[in-house]
C-alpha positions as CSV (number, residue, x, y, z in Angstrom):
1,M,-47.1,2.5,-24.3
2,E,-43.7,4.6,-24.4
3,F,-40.9,3.7,-22.8
4,L,-37.0,4.8,-22.9
5,K,-33.9,2.9,-21.7
6,G,-31.5,4.7,-19.8
7,H,-28.2,4.1,-17.1
8,G,-26.1,5.9,-14.6
9,T,-22.6,4.0,-14.7
10,Q,-24.2,1.4,-15.9
11,N,-26.9,0.7,-13.3
12,D,-29.5,0.1,-15.7
13,F,-33.2,1.2,-15.7
14,V,-36.6,1.4,-18.1
15,L,-38.4,4.7,-17.8
16,L,-42.1,5.0,-18.0
17,P,-43.7,8.2,-19.3
18,D,-46.9,8.5,-17.2
19,P,-47.4,11.9,-15.9
20,D,-51.7,11.6,-15.0
21,G,-50.4,8.1,-13.1
22,R,-52.9,6.0,-15.3
23,L,-50.6,2.9,-15.1
24,E,-50.9,0.3,-13.3
25,L,-47.7,-0.9,-12.4
26,T,-48.0,-4.7,-10.6
27,E,-45.0,-6.1,-9.4
28,A,-45.2,-8.9,-12.2
29,R,-45.0,-6.0,-14.9
30,V,-42.1,-4.7,-13.4
31,A,-40.4,-7.8,-12.8
32,A,-40.8,-8.9,-16.6
33,L,-39.6,-5.5,-17.9
34,C,-36.7,-5.8,-16.0
35,D,-36.1,-9.6,-17.1
36,R,-33.1,-9.7,-19.4
37,Q,-34.8,-13.1,-21.4
38,R,-38.5,-12.2,-21.5
39,G,-38.4,-8.4,-21.3
40,L,-36.5,-5.0,-22.1
41,G,-33.8,-5.6,-19.2
42,A,-32.7,-3.6,-16.3
43,D,-32.1,-2.7,-12.4
44,G,-35.3,-1.4,-11.7
45,V,-37.6,0.8,-13.4
46,L,-38.5,4.3,-13.4
47,R,-42.2,5.9,-13.3
48,I,-41.8,9.6,-14.6
49,V,-45.1,10.5,-12.9
50,R,-46.6,13.9,-11.6
51,S,-46.4,14.2,-7.5
52,A,-50.1,15.6,-7.9
53,A,-51.0,12.4,-9.9
54,L,-49.8,10.7,-6.7
55,G,-51.3,13.1,-4.0
56,V,-47.5,13.5,-2.7
57,E,-46.8,16.4,-1.1
58,S,-43.6,17.8,-2.9
59,A,-41.8,20.8,-3.5
60,G,-41.1,19.4,-7.1
61,E,-43.6,19.0,-9.9
62,W,-42.1,15.2,-10.6
63,F,-42.0,12.0,-8.6
64,M,-39.6,9.5,-9.0
65,D,-41.8,6.3,-8.5
66,Y,-38.7,3.5,-8.4
67,R,-39.2,-0.1,-8.4
68,N,-36.4,-2.5,-7.9
69,A,-36.0,-5.5,-10.4
70,D,-38.0,-7.7,-8.6
71,G,-40.9,-5.2,-8.8
72,S,-40.6,-4.5,-5.1
73,I,-40.8,-0.6,-4.0
74,A,-37.8,1.4,-3.3
75,E,-37.2,4.9,-1.2
76,M,-34.4,6.0,-3.5
77,C,-32.0,5.3,-6.1
78,G,-29.0,7.9,-6.9
79,N,-28.4,6.6,-10.4
80,G,-32.1,6.5,-11.2
81,V,-32.5,10.1,-10.0
82,R,-29.7,11.2,-12.3
83,V,-31.4,9.4,-15.5
84,F,-34.4,10.7,-14.5
85,V,-33.4,14.2,-14.4
86,R,-31.5,13.6,-17.6
87,H,-35.0,12.8,-19.3
88,L,-37.3,15.5,-17.6
89,V,-34.4,18.1,-19.1
90,D,-34.2,16.4,-23.2
91,S,-37.9,16.0,-23.2
92,G,-38.6,19.7,-21.9
93,L,-40.8,18.7,-19.3
94,V,-38.5,20.8,-17.4
95,S,-37.1,24.0,-18.4
96,E,-34.3,24.8,-15.6
97,R,-31.3,23.1,-14.8
98,D,-31.3,23.5,-10.9
99,F,-35.0,22.2,-9.9
100,V,-36.2,19.6,-7.1
101,I,-37.8,16.4,-7.7
102,G,-39.9,14.1,-5.3
103,T,-39.1,10.9,-4.0
104,R,-40.1,8.3,-1.5
105,A,-37.2,9.4,0.8
106,G,-37.7,12.8,0.3
107,D,-37.3,15.8,-1.9
108,R,-34.2,15.9,-3.8
109,P,-32.5,19.2,-5.5
110,V,-30.7,18.2,-8.5
111,R,-28.6,20.1,-11.0
112,M,-27.5,18.8,-14.7
113,H,-24.6,20.3,-15.9
114,A,-23.6,21.3,-19.3
115,D,-21.7,18.1,-20.2
116,D,-24.8,16.3,-19.1
117,S,-23.7,15.2,-15.9
118,V,-25.9,15.6,-13.0
119,T,-25.2,16.3,-9.2
120,V,-28.1,15.3,-6.7
121,E,-28.7,16.4,-3.0
122,M,-28.7,13.2,-1.7
123,G,-29.7,14.0,2.0
124,Q,-28.2,13.2,4.9
125,A,-26.2,9.7,5.4
126,T,-26.6,8.6,8.7
127,I,-24.2,6.0,10.5
128,T,-26.8,3.6,12.6
129,G,-24.5,1.4,14.2
130,T,-22.3,-2.1,12.8
131,S,-23.1,-5.8,12.0
132,V,-22.1,-8.4,9.7
133,T,-22.6,-9.8,6.0
134,V,-21.3,-13.1,5.0
135,V,-19.8,-13.8,1.3
136,A,-19.3,-17.3,0.4
137,G,-18.6,-18.3,4.4
138,Q,-16.8,-15.3,4.8
139,P,-18.0,-12.8,6.9
140,F,-17.1,-8.8,6.6
141,S,-17.8,-6.7,9.6
142,G,-19.2,-3.6,8.3
143,V,-20.9,0.0,8.9
144,A,-24.5,0.3,8.5
145,V,-25.7,3.7,6.7
146,N,-28.9,4.8,6.1
147,V,-29.0,7.1,3.2
148,G,-33.0,7.2,2.8
149,N,-32.8,3.6,2.0
150,P,-30.4,0.8,4.1
151,H,-27.1,0.1,3.6
152,L,-24.0,-2.6,5.0
153,V,-20.2,-1.1,4.2
154,S,-17.4,-3.3,4.4
155,V,-14.0,-2.5,4.3
156,V,-12.2,-5.3,2.1
157,E,-8.3,-5.9,2.5
158,D,-8.0,-8.3,-0.6
159,D,-9.3,-6.6,-4.2
160,V,-13.2,-6.9,-4.1
161,D,-12.7,-7.8,-7.7
162,E,-12.3,-11.0,-6.0
163,L,-15.1,-11.3,-4.1
164,D,-18.1,-14.1,-5.4
165,L,-21.4,-11.9,-5.3
166,R,-23.6,-14.1,-7.6
167,D,-25.9,-14.9,-5.0
168,Q,-26.9,-13.2,-2.3
169,P,-24.9,-12.7,0.9
170,D,-26.2,-13.9,4.2
171,F,-27.1,-10.6,6.8
172,D,-28.4,-10.1,10.1
173,S,-32.2,-10.0,9.1
174,D,-33.1,-8.5,13.0
175,V,-30.7,-5.5,11.7
176,F,-32.5,-5.4,8.1
177,P,-35.8,-6.5,8.6
178,D,-36.8,-5.1,5.1
179,G,-33.3,-6.2,3.4
180,V,-30.1,-4.0,2.4
181,N,-27.6,-3.0,0.1
182,L,-24.4,-4.3,0.6
183,E,-21.6,-2.4,-0.5
184,F,-17.8,-3.8,-0.5
185,I,-15.0,-1.4,-0.7
186,N,-11.3,-1.0,-0.9
187,L,-9.7,2.5,-0.1
188,L,-7.4,3.3,-1.9
189,G,-6.0,6.4,-0.4
190,D,-6.0,10.0,-1.6
191,N,-10.1,10.4,-1.4
192,A,-10.5,7.4,-3.8
193,L,-12.4,4.4,-3.2
194,K,-13.0,1.0,-5.0
195,M,-16.7,-0.5,-4.7
196,R,-18.7,-3.4,-5.6
197,V,-22.3,-4.0,-4.6
198,H,-25.3,-6.4,-4.2
199,E,-28.4,-4.6,-3.8
200,R,-31.5,-5.6,-2.0
201,G,-33.9,-6.7,-4.7
202,V,-31.7,-7.0,-7.4
203,G,-28.2,-9.0,-7.1
204,E,-25.1,-7.8,-8.0
205,T,-25.2,-4.0,-10.1
206,R,-22.9,-2.6,-12.1
207,S,-23.4,0.7,-9.6
208,C,-25.2,1.8,-6.8
209,G,-26.2,5.7,-6.3
210,T,-26.7,5.5,-2.6
211,G,-24.6,2.9,-2.4
212,T,-21.3,5.1,-2.9
213,V,-22.9,7.8,-0.7
214,A,-23.2,5.2,2.0
215,A,-19.7,3.9,1.1
216,V,-17.8,7.4,1.4
217,A,-20.1,8.0,4.4
218,A,-18.8,4.8,5.9
219,A,-15.0,5.6,5.2
220,L,-15.2,9.0,6.5
221,H,-16.7,7.8,10.0
222,L,-14.1,5.3,10.2
223,A,-11.5,7.7,9.8
224,G,-13.1,9.5,12.7
225,T,-14.9,12.4,10.6
226,D,-18.3,13.6,9.0
227,T,-17.0,15.8,6.2
228,G,-15.2,15.1,2.8
229,E,-15.2,13.9,-0.7
230,A,-14.1,11.6,-2.5
231,T,-14.3,9.3,-6.2
232,V,-16.0,6.4,-6.2
233,D,-14.6,3.8,-8.7
234,I,-17.6,1.4,-9.6
235,P,-17.7,-1.4,-12.7
236,G,-20.1,0.6,-14.1
237,G,-17.5,4.1,-14.0
238,R,-16.8,6.9,-11.5
239,V,-18.7,8.9,-9.4
240,V,-17.8,11.7,-7.2
241,V,-19.3,11.8,-3.7
242,G,-19.6,14.9,-0.9
243,I,-20.3,14.0,2.2
244,R,-20.8,16.9,4.9
245,R,-23.2,17.5,8.1
246,G,-26.2,16.6,7.9
247,A,-26.2,16.5,3.9
248,S,-24.4,14.6,0.9
249,T,-24.2,14.9,-3.3
250,L,-23.8,12.3,-5.8
251,T,-22.1,13.5,-9.3
252,G,-22.1,11.3,-11.9
253,P,-23.2,10.8,-16.1
254,A,-26.5,9.9,-17.0
255,E,-27.2,8.4,-20.2
256,I,-30.6,7.6,-22.5
257,V,-29.7,5.1,-25.0
258,A,-33.2,4.0,-26.6
259,R,-37.0,4.5,-26.9
260,G,-40.0,2.6,-28.2
261,E,-43.2,1.5,-27.4
262,L,-44.4,-1.8,-25.5
263,D,-46.7,-4.1,-27.1
264,E,-50.2,-3.6,-25.7
265,T,-51.2,-7.1,-25.9
266,W,-48.1,-8.2,-23.9
267,W,-48.7,-5.6,-20.8
268,A,-52.0,-6.4,-20.5
269,G,-51.1,-10.2,-20.3
270,L,-48.8,-9.4,-17.5
271,G,-51.9,-7.4,-15.9
272,A,-53.9,-10.8,-16.2
């Protein structure tokens, strides 16, 4: 059974080509694949499957079936989309460089550039209110943003590098009953942000694509506008986010670093 390993600004994924939708992708199997001791290690799994095989209505032939590292199903992953697109183009599954892929958050138009970076139309970033998160006993107010999945963005005065994000920060489960991605940002000026993120179902990651979109949308909202562009520095690198009324874009690198085969006995044992 084929697998690939890739990352987008060091947000890393196991890719499983499954064009006809035949894999039984259980929570246990996803969690084992993503485990960095007993599996391949990743922040999530991207199953590469045809939309028709899942019975999904989409303008795109290919559907990104994304799972978090704990096996839970997620709506969308901005870094994952870029890695997904890189594989489709490199493998010849898609011949164009402008096309559409399906996700649980809806169709996403994408463009792969000559330098192998990818721009993703991320849809609308919607400000949904405010809430509070608590990190190591310290409360941070934040702006709630929906980018097809839920986020809470907190502006931090001190350097975000000083935050201890090893444990799950507290949040209001009445506001976020399905969990939430928590972004902590420094405003650097000149349309630039610095961010760290604790992702729902994963923990702290080196990057979060939808999180960078949410961060820029929140920063613009706090500045009294809903349009603009900014660079976002995350531990894994840098991306560029554009926000406009009713839409947003995310541009950044995508790397495929390895490919191989999963052991069938190991896989079958996880199913049992």
